[in-house]
Structures are given as structure tokens and as C-alpha cells.
BAPANU-275096 format. One record per residue: y, z, x of N, C-alpha, C in turn; residue in three letters. Coordinates in steps of 0.05 Angstrom, whole numbers, padded with zeros to 5 digits, always signed. Each point is the difference from the previous one (the first is absolute). Layout:
residues N
YZXYZXYZXALA/...
This chain:
residues 260
-00023+00000+00018+00026-00001-00018+00020-00001+00017UNK/+00021-00014-00007+00027-00002+00013+00021+00016-00018UNK/+00011+00021+00012+00019+00017-00015+00030-00005+00010UNK/+00018-00002-00016+00027+00001+00005+00012+00028-00008UNK/+00009+00016+00023+00006+00027-00003+00030+00003+00001UNK/+00014+00009-00022+00026+00006+00001+00007+00027+00016UNK/+00019+00002+00016+00006+00024+00013+00027+00010-00009UNK/+00006+00027+00004+00025+00015-00009+00023-00017+00013UNK/+00022-00002-00016+00024-00011+00011+00019+00024+00011UNK/-00012+00021-00002+00016+00025+00010-00015+00024+00000UNK/-00003+00013-00021-00013+00026-00003-00031-00005+00003UNK/-00014+00015+00019-00029-00004+00005-00017+00008-00025UNK/+00010+00018-00016-00015+00009-00021+00000-00021-00024UNK/+00014-00019+00003-00004-00024-00022-00023-00015+00003UNK/-00016+00001+00022-00024-00012+00005-00021+00009-00022UNK/-00015-00019-00011-00018+00008-00020-00027+00009+00013UNK/-00016+00019-00015-00024+00006+00012-00016-00020+00009UNK/-00003-00022-00020-00018-00023+00008+00008-00013+00027UNK/+00028-00007+00000+00010-00013+00023-00005+00020+00026UNK/+00003+00023-00002-00006+00019+00023-00028-00004+00009UNK/-00018+00004-00018-00028-00004+00009-00009-00028+00011UNK/+00011-00020-00011-00005-00027+00010+00014-00004+00031UNK/+00022+00010+00001+00015-00002+00023-00014+00014+00024UNK/-00013+00021-00005-00016+00017+00019-00030-00005+00003UNK/-00010-00019-00016-00026-00006-00001-00007-00030+00004UNK/+00021-00016+00003-00004-00031+00003-00002-00005+00029UNK/-00020-00012+00012-00006-00008+00027+00021-00021+00012UNK/+00007-00017-00017+00018-00022+00009+00026+00001-00016UNK/+00024+00002+00016+00023+00000-00012+00019-00020+00010UNK/+00007-00022-00018+00019-00019+00005+00029+00015-00002UNK/+00018-00004+00019+00022+00017-00004+00027-00018+00007UNK/+00021+00004-00017+00023-00013+00006+00014+00007+00028UNK/-00006+00028+00008+00004+00008+00027-00018+00019+00005UNK/-00015-00004+00018-00026+00018+00007+00012+00030+00008UNK/+00021+00000+00015+00014+00025+00009+00009+00015-00023UNK/+00013-00011-00023+00008+00012-00021-00025+00011-00014UNK/-00022-00013-00007-00021+00009-00014-00016+00022+00016UNK/-00003+00000+00026-00012+00023+00014+00017+00023-00005UNK/+00026+00002+00001+00015+00019-00001-00002+00013-00030UNK/+00001-00020-00018-00006+00012-00028-00024+00014-00004UNK/-00023-00009+00011-00028+00013+00000+00004+00027+00011UNK/+00013+00000+00025+00003+00027+00015+00015+00019-00020UNK/+00023-00009-00008+00016+00019-00018-00015+00007-00026UNK/-00014-00018-00013-00015+00009-00022-00021+00019+00005UNK/-00013-00004+00025-00023+00017+00007+00013+00030+00004UNK/+00022+00002+00011+00012+00023+00006+00009+00014-00028UNK/+00011-00016-00016+00012+00010-00026-00023+00008-00017UNK/-00022-00013-00004-00021+00007-00020-00023+00011+00013UNK/-00003+00004+00025-00020+00012+00013-00027-00018+00000UNK/+00005-00028-00001-00022-00018-00002-00002-00017+00024UNK/-00023-00006+00011-00001-00017+00024-00018-00025-00009UNK/+00006-00021+00015-00014-00025-00005-00030+00005+00000UNK/-00014-00012-00015-00029+00002-00004-00016-00020+00016UNK/+00013-00018+00015-00016-00020+00013+00021-00010+00025UNK/-00014-00013+00018+00016-00011+00020+00015-00023-00012UNK/+00028-00003+00008+00014-00021-00014+00010-00021+00019UNK/+00001-00026-00011+00011-00022+00017+00024-00010-00015UNK/+00022+00000+00016+00026-00011-00010+00007-00027+00009UNK/+00007-00018-00018+00005-00030+00005+00026-00003-00010UNK/+00021-00012+00017+00025-00006-00008+00002-00028-00016UNK/+00013+00005-00024+00003-00023-00019+00028+00000-00011UNK/+00017-00013+00011+00029+00002-00013+00011-00029-00004UNK/+00023+00000-00010+00012-00026-00009+00003-00020+00024UNK/-00002+00008+00024+00003-00024+00020-00028-00010+00011UNK/-00024+00016-00006-00025-00008+00009-00021-00002-00024UNK/+00011+00003-00024-00018+00001-00024-00019-00026+00000UNK/+00015-00023+00001-00016-00026-00004-00022+00000+00020UNK/+00006+00003+00024-00018-00001+00023-00023+00020-00001UNK/+00006+00023-00007-00022+00020-00004-00018-00004-00022UNK/+00009-00011-00020-00015-00007-00023-00019-00025+00006UNK/+00014-00019+00016-00021-00024+00008-00022+00011+00018UNK/+00001+00022+00013-00020+00009+00019-00021+00017-00015UNK/+00004+00006-00024-00017+00019-00015-00026-00012-00008UNK/-00021+00013+00000-00027-00007-00010-00005+00018-00028UNK/-00002-00018-00020-00005+00014-00026-00022+00018-00003UNK/-00022-00007+00017-00026+00016-00002+00008+00032+00011UNK/+00021+00003+00019+00005+00024+00011+00010+00018-00022UNK/+00012-00009-00023+00011+00016-00020-00023+00009-00019UNK/-00022-00011+00002-00022+00005-00019-00017+00024+00009UNK/+00001+00003+00028-00017+00020+00011+00009+00030+00001UNK/+00027+00001-00001+00010+00029-00005+00028-00001-00011UNK/+00011+00023-00006+00028+00002-00011+00022-00008+00021UNK/+00020-00013-00010+00022-00007+00014+00024+00004-00017UNK/+00024+00005+00013+00025+00003-00013+00023-00010+00013UNK/+00019-00007-00015+00027-00006+00011+00020+00021-00007UNK/+00016+00005+00017+00019+00022-00002+00030-00011+00012UNK/+00020+00000-00019+00026-00006+00010+00013+00025+00008UNK/+00024-00004+00012+00013+00025+00013+00009+00020-00022UNK/+00008-00009-00022+00008+00019-00020+00004-00015-00026UNK/-00012+00012-00023+00001-00012-00025-00024-00021-00006UNK/+00005-00015-00017-00021-00019-00010-00004-00024+00014UNK/-00024-00004+00010-00005-00027+00013+00005-00022-00014UNK/+00010-00024+00009+00006-00024-00013+00028+00001-00013UNK/+00014+00021-00005+00029+00002-00008+00018+00000+00020UNK/+00013-00021+00010+00019+00000+00022-00016+00009+00023UNK/-00025-00001+00002-00018+00008+00021-00023-00022+00002UNK/-00011-00002+00024-00024-00017+00000-00022+00008-00015UNK/-00022-00017-00002-00023+00008-00017-00009-00024-00020UNK/+00021-00015-00011-00008-00018-00019-00020-00022+00009UNK/+00003-00009+00027-00018-00019+00010-00027+00011+00002UNK/-00005+00025+00007-00025+00015+00002-00014+00001-00029UNK/+00018+00003-00020-00010-00001-00027-00011-00026-00008UNK/+00013-00020+00009-00008-00029-00005-00026-00005+00015UNK/-00003+00010+00025-00023-00003+00015-00024+00012-00014UNK/+00005+00024-00011-00024+00013-00014-00008-00015-00024UNK/+00021-00014-00018-00008-00013-00021-00011-00026+00008UNK/+00007-00014+00020-00014-00026+00009-00028+00004+00013UNK/-00008+00026+00006-00025+00003+00015-00017+00018-00018UNK/+00007+00004-00025-00016+00019-00016-00004+00029+00011UNK/+00020+00012+00013-00002+00022+00010+00011+00019-00020UNK/-00015+00022-00008+00011+00018-00020+00023+00016+00013UNK/+00022+00003-00016+00023+00015+00012+00013+00013-00027UNK/+00015+00021+00009+00015+00017-00019+00026+00009+00011UNK/+00022-00001-00016+00025+00011+00008+00002+00027-00014UNK/+00007+00021+00017+00003+00025-00012+00030+00004-00009UNK/+00004+00016-00023+00026+00006-00008+00013+00020+00018UNK/+00025+00000+00002+00015+00020+00018+00029-00001+00002UNK/+00010+00010+00022+00030+00003+00003+00012-00029+00002UNK/+00025-00002-00013+00012-00025+00000+00030+00001-00005UNK/+00019-00008+00021+00027+00005-00003+00012-00014-00019UNK/-00011-00024-00010+00010-00018-00019+00002+00015-00028UNK/-00021+00010-00006-00003+00011-00028+00016+00028-00001UNK/-00003+00014+00024+00015+00025+00003+00031-00004-00003UNK/+00009-00018+00014+00028-00003-00002+00010-00011-00028UNK/-00013-00016-00009+00007-00011-00031+00000+00021-00017UNK/-00023+00019-00001+00000+00022-00017+00021+00019+00005UNK/+00009+00002+00024+00023+00020+00009+00026-00008-00009UNK/+00004-00025-00004+00025-00012-00004+00009+00006-00029UNK/-00016+00004-00019+00006+00006-00029+00009-00026-00015UNK/-00002-00022+00014+00005-00023-00015-00019-00009-00020UNK/+00008-00005-00025-00018-00009-00020-00009-00030+00002UNK/-00021-00005-00015-00011-00030-00001-00030+00001+00007UNK/-00011-00020-00015-00029-00003+00006-00005-00018+00020UNK/+00021-00018+00007-00003-00020+00023+00014+00009+00023UNK/-00009-00008+00024+00015+00005+00024-00011-00023+00020UNK/+00017-00003+00020-00009-00019+00021+00001+00013+00026UNK/-00023-00003+00017-00001+00010+00026+00008-00023+00022UNK/+00018+00004+00016+00009-00019+00020-00009+00006+00027UNK/-00005+00024+00007-00008+00010+00027+00027-00001+00019UNK/-00002-00014+00024+00021-00003+00018+00015-00024-00002UNK/+00026-00001-00001+00015-00023+00001+00001-00012+00027UNK/+00002-00027+00002+00000-00013+00028+00023+00008+00018UNK/-00001-00002+00023+00021+00010+00021+00023-00021+00000UNK/-00005-00023-00001+00018-00022+00005+00022-00001-00022UNK/+00024+00001+00008+00022+00004-00021-00001-00018-00024UNK/-00002-00025+00004-00001-00019-00020-00020+00004-00020UNK/-00024+00002+00010-00024+00005-00019+00003+00026-00013UNK/+00010+00019+00014+00001+00029-00010+00020+00001-00023UNK/+00025-00014+00003+00018+00001-00021-00008-00014-00024UNK/-00013-00024+00005-00010-00016-00021-00019+00017-00017UNK/-00020+00012+00011-00021+00018-00014+00013+00022-00015UNK/+00021+00013+00016+00012+00023-00013+00015-00005-00024UNK/+00014-00022-00001+00015-00010-00021-00016-00006-00026UNK/-00023-00014+00007-00020-00003-00020-00009+00025-00015UNK/-00009+00018+00019-00010+00029-00010+00021+00013-00019UNK/+00024-00001+00008+00019+00012-00015+00007-00009-00029UNK/-00009-00025-00002+00003-00012-00027-00025+00006-00018UNK/-00020+00011+00009-00027+00005-00014+00006+00018-00025UNK/-00015-00006-00020+00004+00017-00025-00015+00024+00001UNK/-00018+00006+00020-00015+00024+00001+00004+00012+00028UNK/-00010+00026+00002+00004+00014+00025-00015-00014+00026UNK/+00013+00003+00021-00014-00012+00026-00004+00023+00019UNK/-00022+00002+00014-00008+00017+00018-00001-00012+00029UNK/+00013+00009+00021+00001-00012+00025-00003+00023+00022UNK/-00011-00009+00021-00005+00018+00026+00025-00006+00021UNK/+00007+00021+00014+00018-00008+00022-00005+00020+00023UNK/+00005-00009+00023-00005+00016+00026+00027+00019+00002UNK/-00005+00019+00018+00020+00021+00005+00024-00015+00017UNK/-00008-00022+00014+00019-00012+00014+00019-00020-00014UNK/-00011-00007-00024+00019-00021-00017+00006+00012-00023UNK/-00005+00024-00007+00008+00014-00028+00028-00001-00005UNK/+00018+00009+00022+00027+00001-00006+00014-00029-00003UNK/-00010-00018+00014+00006-00028-00003-00004-00010-00027UNK/-00027+00008-00011-00008-00009-00025+00016+00014-00023UNK/+00009+00023+00004+00013+00014-00019+00031-00015-00003UNK/+00010-00006+00024+00027-00014+00002+00000-00027-00015UNK/-00024-00016+00005-00003-00026-00014+00000+00004-00032UNK/-00015+00021-00006+00000+00005-00031+00024+00006-00010UNK/+00017+00018+00015+00029+00008-00010+00017-00025+00000UNK/-00005-00019+00015+00017-00022+00001-00006-00022-00023UNK/-00027-00002-00006-00009-00018-00020+00001+00011-00028UNK/-00006+00022-00001-00001+00016-00027+00007+00028+00000UNK/+00027+00005+00005+00011+00026+00007-00005+00022-00025UNK/-00002-00011-00024-00003+00020-00023-00028+00002-00010UNK/-00017-00017+00012-00031+00000-00011-00012+00027+00005UNK/-00018+00012-00018-00010+00024+00006-00026-00005+00016UNK/-00002+00018+00017-00024-00001+00019-00012+00027+00007UNK/-00024+00000+00012-00011+00027+00008-00011-00007+00031UNK/+00005+00019+00016-00011-00002+00029-00017+00025+00005UNK/-00023-00003+00010-00015+00022+00007-00010-00002+00028UNK/+00004+00024+00016-00008+00002+00027-00025+00019+00004UNK/-00015-00005+00017-00023+00016+00008-00015+00011-00024UNK/-00008-00020-00019-00014+00009-00025-00024+00020+00006UNK/-00004+00019-00013-00021+00022+00001-00001+00014+00026UNK/+00020-00002+00017+00002+00013+00025+00019+00025-00004UNK/+00004+00018+00021+00014+00025-00002+00030-00004-00007UNK/+00009-00023+00011+00028-00006-00003+00008-00022-00018UNK/-00015-00004-00020+00003-00019-00022+00026+00000-00009UNK/+00015-00021-00003+00029-00002-00009+00004-00020-00019UNK/+00015+00006-00023+00008-00021-00019+00030-00006+00003UNK/+00006-00027-00007+00026-00008-00004+00000-00017-00024UNK/+00018+00005-00021+00001-00017-00023+00030-00001-00010UNK/+00005-00021-00013+00026-00009-00008+00006-00031+00005UNK/+00025-00004+00001+00010-00028+00006-00006-00009+00026UNK/-00004-00024+00008-00005-00009+00025+00025+00011+00022UNK/+00023-00002-00012+00024+00009+00017-00002+00027+00006UNK/-00007+00018-00016-00002+00029+00001-00023+00008+00020UNK/-00023-00014-00003-00019+00005+00022+00006-00007+00026UNK/+00012-00022+00002+00011-00008+00026+00016+00018+00015UNK/+00019+00011-00015+00018+00019+00010-00014+00028+00007UNK/-00019+00006-00013-00018+00024+00007-00017-00003+00024UNK/-00009-00024+00003-00017-00007+00021+00013+00000+00027UNK/+00025-00007-00001+00016-00001+00026-00001+00027+00015UNK/-00001+00023-00013-00001+00024+00014-00027+00013-00002UNK/-00020-00011-00009-00025+00010-00002-00019-00003+00025UNK/-00023+00015-00001-00020-00005+00019-00017-00021-00009UNK/-00001-00021+00014-00014-00026-00011-00029-00002+00009UNK/-00011+00019+00018-00024-00003+00009-00023+00004-00020UNK/-00020-00017-00001-00020+00000-00018-00007-00026-00014UNK/-00020+00002-00016-00007-00027-00016+00014+00002-00027UNK/+00011-00026-00006+00014-00002-00025-00011-00018-00021UNK/+00004+00006-00023-00007-00018-00025+00025+00000-00020UNK/+00005-00023-00010+00025-00006-00016-00007-00011-00025UNK/+00012+00014-00021-00006-00013-00030+00024-00010-00009UNK/+00005-00026-00007+00023-00010-00011-00006-00004-00030UNK/+00018+00014-00019-00003+00000-00027+00005-00030-00009UNK/-00017-00005-00019+00002-00029-00014+00024-00001-00017UNK/+00007-00025-00007+00026-00004-00015-00008+00006-00029UNK/+00013+00022-00011-00004+00008-00026+00004-00021-00023UNK/+00021-00019+00005+00010-00019-00021-00022-00023-00001UNK/-00012-00004+00026-00020-00019-00003-00028+00007-00012UNK/-00004+00028+00006-00024+00012-00010+00002+00001-00031UNK/+00024+00005-00012+00002+00003-00027+00004-00024-00015UNK/+00004-00025+00010+00005-00024-00014-00015-00023+00012UNK/+00007-00024-00010-00011-00025+00008+00015-00008+00028UNK/-00014-00010+00017+00009-00015+00027+00012-00026-00009UNK/+00022-00009+00013+00008-00024-00002-00017-00022+00008UNK/+00000-00025-00016-00016-00021+00007+00019-00024+00005UNK/-00011-00023+00008+00017-00026+00005+00017-00007-00022UNK/-00012+00001-00025+00013-00006-00025+00025+00015-00007UNK/-00002+00027+00011+00023+00018-00006+00026-00008+00015UNK/-00005-00015+00025+00022-00006+00017+00018-00021-00008UNK/-00007-00022-00012+00014-00022-00006+00023+00005-00021UNK/-00006+00018-00018+00026+00005-00021+00021+00018+00010UNK/-00005+00013+00022+00021+00020+00011+00022-00013+00005UNK/+00024+00011-00006+00029-00010+00005+00008+00009+00029UNK/-00014-00012+00021+00007+00004+00028+00000-00026+00016UNK/+00009+00000+00022+00002-00024+00015-00026-00012+00007UNK/-00002-00028+00003-00023-00013+00008-00014+00012+00023UNK/+00019+00007+00020-00008+00014+00026-00015+00023-00006UNK/+00010+00018-00016-00012+00024-00007-00025-00004-00013UNK/-00004-00017-00020-00023-00008-00014-00023-00008+00022UNK/+00009-00017+00020-00020-00011+00018-00012+00025+00018UNK/+00019+00017+00007-00010+00025+00012-00019+00015-00014UNK/+00004+00004-00024-00017+00016-00017-00027-00015-00007UNK/+00001-00024-00003-00023-00017-00002-00019-00003+00027UNK/+00015+00003+00022-00015+00001+00025-00012+00027+00002UNK/+00014+00020-00006-00016+00028+00001-00024+00003-00018UNK/+00002-00014-00027-00022+00003-00017-00024-00019+00008UNK/+00005-00018+00014-00020-00024+00006-00008+00001+00025UNK/
């Protein structure tokens, strides 16, 4: 059996009993970072008084070598004993490697199972207090300016809430971008979710940016941008709605371009 084991995003006590047992009893562990996984097992062993029940082999499988590692795998090796994939924190395959290994298991009839567990996406969305049955998960924005601004402007027009991740090195820049493009838009920022110094910032983009200027920015960040209430409560514009508008042809052309 091939298991995909979610790991705590902060508090070690968030690991499930089942994940704990599998993490300590699985002979072969594919890891996003073998050093992080070894340290996690050491901390868990100290925390819960449990030790690995077998000699363990750690294999590096991350975003830069995922394809090459999977090409080298023998499907029969997964049928003889339990194997697991462990990302650094949170749920494998969600802004983390693992999806290609899932596909490998499907293509080679290898039984596999993804365990439920800690996830920054859902935690931040629930913490935001924003209502709505629909949401959009975007992950990380691109680094290059033009592509980044284009995606950000699209996200800000969505009718439902959007969840993004950002690094500690770019969080202030990101807050500034949001305050420039949508200063009054309501947002929620969460830092170090489930950890000792978990911190929340909520309000307008402009307000949050001003607060972050003097804040300790170290840590992992998730951001929830509230959806546009007007679009959520009514019908969205379509092409036929544009032509009767009493605006210039240039403005009509811009609107049609956005819609199509």
C-alpha cells in the first residue's frame, strides 16, 4: 500500500493517531525534504514517547526531481511492503509535490490512500469568517511583475473568496500590491497557523498593509480575499449586456475584451 501522510503545519498535536502510527511503521518514506521528515519523526518520538518500529529508508522526492524519481520506480516494489509520501507540512499534492506519484499508482494498479489531516487552505478560509459555499484556491502568485499583476487583477474581480499563500520575504510587497489595486477590499491574513505565535489581520487591504509595516513578518502566511458581494448576489454581465450601455465605443471594447 502507498500512503500519502499529511503532517502538522505547526502544532505537533494536530497529527492524527493513524498518521502517527504509519509515519513510525512505514519502511520506505518518500519525502519532500528528508531532513525535515527525519526531524519530524525525532520530535514526534520525543513528544509522544513512540519510536519507529522498523528500520526506515528515506528517499528525496520534491518538485525539482519528481519526474526523474518516478521514472526510476518499479511498481512491484510498492506491492511488497508499505510505502508513504510525506511533504514538509500539510497535505501532499496541495501546493506540494505528490500528484505525479498518485498518477503513478493509478497507472500501475498500486493500491494507495490519502489520509486526512492538517491543511492551511481550509484552516485559513474557516478563520476568515467570510461566508459563501464557493471559494477558489490559487496557491502562490508568480514572481514576475507582469504575470503577477495580471493574475492578481483577475483574482480581485472574482465573485467568491480566494485563498493564496505567500512567503515571509514577499508578504509586505504583496500587501502593498493589494492596497494599491483594491484599497477598500476586505481581506484576512493569517501568520503561523496553529503555531504558538499565530496572528490574524483583517479589514481593508489598506488597513492591513499599514499594520504589517511595523509587524514581525517572520513565518508562513495565508491570505483570504473576500469575494465581491454584488456579483455573488446577482447575475454577472454577459456580452449582450454591454452593447446597450451608454458609454463610449472604446469603453465597450475594453469591457468586451475582459468578458471574452
